[in-house]
N, C-alpha and C positions, 0 to 999 in steps of 0.2 A: 176322425178329423174335425170334431165339435166340443173336440174338450177346451175345458174352458179360459185352459191359457194358449189354445190355437190364435196363431195372426191372421187376423183378415184383411184383405188386400180390400179400399173401398176406393170409388170413383168419387171425388171431394168435387171437381171441376171439368166441365167439357163444354171446350169453345171449336166451335165449327171452323172451318176456312175455307175457302171456294179456290183450293189447288194443292196440286203432292204435296208432301213432305215428309221429307227423307231422315231427317233429323232434329235431335234437339236438348239443349246442353242450360243446365244453368250456369249465369252467372255468377263465381265466387262470390264471397260475401253478401248477399241479396237478398229479396224478394222476385229476383228476374230471372227470365229463362228466354233462349234464344229457340227458332224454330228455324228452321233450313231447311228448302224447297224450291219451289217449281211453278210458275204460273202459267196460265193456258194457254200463251203465247209465246213459250218456250224461253223468255228470260227468266234469271236466278234469284231468287228473293232471299234474305235473311232479316226477321221478324224479330224484336225485342217486344216479350209482354212483362208485366208487372202482376203481381197480385195484393191485389187492394179489395175487402171487406168482403173475401168470400168471389169474387171476381178477378176476370184476366183481364187485363186491358190493353191494347198495344201500346205502344209510346213513341215508338221510330220504326223505320224500315230504311231496309238499301235496296234496289233492284239494280240489277246488272245484267248486260243480256247472253249471259250463257248459266244456264241450272248450276245451281248447288250441289251437291249433293253429301256431306261431312263436315264435319265439324270439330275443335277443339280447344280447349284454356291452357291445357298440359304444360304447354312451353313458356307462358306466361308467367309472371306472379300475381298474387291476389291483392296486389294497388295497380298496378298496369291494366289485368283482365284483356290481355290483348287475345281474339280472336281469330285463328287461322282456319282456312277453309278451302276443300278442293272442292273444282268442279266440273260437268259433264266432258271440258275442252281440255284438260290435265293441267288447269293452272293450279298452284298454291298461291292462295292471299292471306297476309294477317290485316287484323280489321284494328283501332281505334276504334271501338262504339261508343264512346264520348263525345268525339269529333265526328263523326261519321266518316270514318277516312281509312282509305288504304294504304299502310306504312311498309308491307312489302309482296312484291310479286316476283314468281317465276313462271316458263311454264318449260318444263323439262319432259313432263310426261308427253306422251303423242296420243294419250286416249284417256277417259274416263278416272278421273282418282275416284276409288270407291273406299276407301278406307283411311282416315286419319287417326294419326293420336299423337299426343306431345309429353312431353318430361323435363325434367331440370326447371321449370318455371316457380313449384309449389316449395319445394323442399330445400332448404339451403346444403350449402357444403355435399353437392350433390352430383355434379360433372356439368357440362355445357345444357343451356337448353335446346333443346331440338326438337323437332316434329319429324314425323315416319309418313310415306304416305304409299299406300298399293294402289297399284292401277291396272288397267286393264290390259295394258300394254306389255304386260307380263315382270314388268319391273318393281324394286322398292327402292326407297331413293329415302335415306335418312339427311334433313337439312339443321345445318346453326341458322338462325334468324339472323345472328350477326354479322354474318357472311354473305353479301348477296351473290344471286346466280346459280353458281351449281353444287352440287347437292355433295354434302362428305365422304358420304357411302351408297354406292350403287349395287345393290345386290341384282343384277340377273342370269338370263340362262346363259351356258354356256353356247360356244358357237357350233350351231349342229342341231340345239334343245330347240323343241318345242315351246312356243311363248304358250303361260297357262295365264288366266285370267286370275287375276290375283286381290281376293274379295276381302280378307280382313289382318290389318297388324296391327301389333298393340308392342310396347315397352315393359322390360320389368327388368328386376338384377342390377338396380343402381341404386346402391347401396354406399359408392365413396364414387371419388371423380373417376376410377378407371374403368370399373365395372357396368357392364350394359348391352342386355340381350333384347333382340327383337324378334318377334315371334311372326309370322304369315301363314296366311291360310289361302290355297287359290281351288278353281271351280273342281278339278280333279280328284278332292280329296288328299291332296298334297298338304303334310304341316311341316313347317322348316324353322327352325331356331338358330339364327345368324347371331355370333357375338362380336361387338363391336369395338372388342377391347384385340382383340386376333386376327379382327377381318377375318374370319375361317364361319363356313358350315359347323354348328356345333351336332345338331344332331339333326335327323330329318325321319319321318314316318306316310303313310299314307291310311287315310281313316274311309276310304271308300264312297265317300259321300262327299259333296262338295261343302269347303267351308264357309260359313257365312258371318263365323262374330270368334275371336280369339279374346280371352283378357285374362290377367295374372290376377291373384288374387292381389296383390300389395305390389304396385311398381317399386317401392322405393327401400325392400329388402332383399337378401338373399332368396331368390326366386324360390317357390315353396310349394305353391297350386297353379296349375291354368287351367279353366274351363275352354273348351272347343265345341262351336255348335254345329252341326249341319243338317244336308239336307235330310228328308224324312224320318224326321220326326227326333234324331237319337243327338247325345251331345256326352264328349270325355270330358271326365274331371282326369287333368296328370299329378300324380306329385312328385315333384322338381329337386326334394331333395338328395335322391339316390338313381343317379345315372350308371347303369350297369352294361359296359362295353356292347355286350349283345343286344340283350334285352330291351336296352332305351330305361323308357320312363312305368313306374308300375302308375295304371289306369285303371279307373270306371267306368263303365258306359251304361248309358239308361237311355234305352228305346224302347221303356212302357207306354209314350203319350202317343196318342195314335194322333198327335196333333199338326201333321205336313212338317213343313221347313220349323226347325227352330232359328231365329232370325237373329235374337238378341242374349246377351249373359252379360249379368252385372253385380259387382259383388258389392255386398255392403257397406258401405265407409266406414261403418262405426267396430262391424263385428265380420272378418276376414273371412269366415266360414261360413256365411249367409249367402245367398246369391239366389237372382230371381233368373228365369228365361222367357223368355216372348217366342209365343209362336205363332203358325202361320193361320191357326183357329181364332186368334184373337185372345189366347189363353194366357197370362200371366202364371206361372208355378213359382213356388219360393221354397228352395230346399237348403237342408246345412247338412253338409262333411261333415263327417265324423270320423274322427283318423284312428288305426288299429292299436293295437297296445304298443306293436313295435313297428316303424315306420319301414322297418327294414333287415332281413336276414342276413347267413353270410352263409353262401351256394356250399356243396361241396370241394370247390375248388378253392374256395378260400376268397371269394369277390361277394363284393356287397349287392342286395335285389330287393328294390323297393317294393315294399307291401303296400295293395290298395286297400283305403278306406272306404265306407259306405255311405250311400245317400239316403238323407232320410228327407222326405217331403212336405213340409211343412205346411202348407197350402195352394190352393190354385182357384183362379177366379178367369168366366170369360168376362173381358172387358171393352170389348172389340166387335164388330161383324164383317172386319179385313186383319189383315194379318198387322202386331205390333212390329214396326220396323226400328224403334230408337226406344231408349228407356236412360234417363239417367237420374240416380240418388241425389240428395241437397245433403252436403259433407256437413250443415249444418245443425240439422235437423231430424234426429233416426225416424225413417221411415217415410219421409217427405220424397215422393220423386216427382217427373214430368214425362209424360210418354208421348209418343207421336204413333201414327199407323194410316194404313192406304186409303181407312176412311176418310180422308182428311179432318180426322181428330184432333185437336192436342189434349190431351188429358192430366189433370195435375191429382195423385193417387196419394193414399195417404193407407202406410200397412200400420198395425196396432201390435201392441206386445213382443215387440224385437228384443225386447229389454231382459223378458223371460227365457231367452234360446240362444 
């Protein structure tokens, strides 16, 4: 690990807040980021910070009655830069941060929105702008901000099925106007892949531990890889290029680190084969996925079966005394990230030598 080309994860700035924080996102094309959380009195807060002269300064904040849990800029263009948020009461809101005003609101979930993702805002000719939300009420809903009120898709348990708490959602496979996939992870370990073009369940499996986070390595390409993190210090990397009718997708499982829950996994925007995992012991680990020589083989029955790759740990660093619950890489500056944790700190991180891997 001490090789001269080994990346280093450096805490550049630490900033303490006096309240719980649950998510953070860079504001596209800027040196600003938002922090989403909950004040001691139970109200929700969206704070905007700017990096100037090696310090973070709060330049704006929004306070509302309900605590906020998650946010995304994914369904908004880099010009509008509108933030979509989910709160503890099941409300989805979209914000114009420049004017500090709400431009969209709907409350179709009956419980907390645990996870949110956006698609279609940053890429031209890549389908409608859409937001997906996953809730404790057991439903996964897809929204088009151009249409008021009702979701354009609603994935919910069949009649008689037990409602499971949805902890994680993500978009992927959005490489043209027609294709789009949503993956959802649940508290019982279920991982479900919904095809929005055919409005059907394409694939499902169970990871045996609650699924905390899911992310495709890229949203806007034919789906390539998916990382799913779970309780008990485990995460799975699925190769999505080959789906076998009986065996599903090839995967590699990492359970080597006794780090508690793996809360987050985020792929590097500049290199889809490098990603970071953030764990319950405050540790951030940097990984590289190494592809096999051939990504599939043909079995005795003439059917393609995927071949899993290998994981190489590039670095690990304890950066917090409490679980790291959110991290966002900066799209414009290689290795720059912002992270939040349950110790009520927001940290600006710099990871070096990523261009060598």
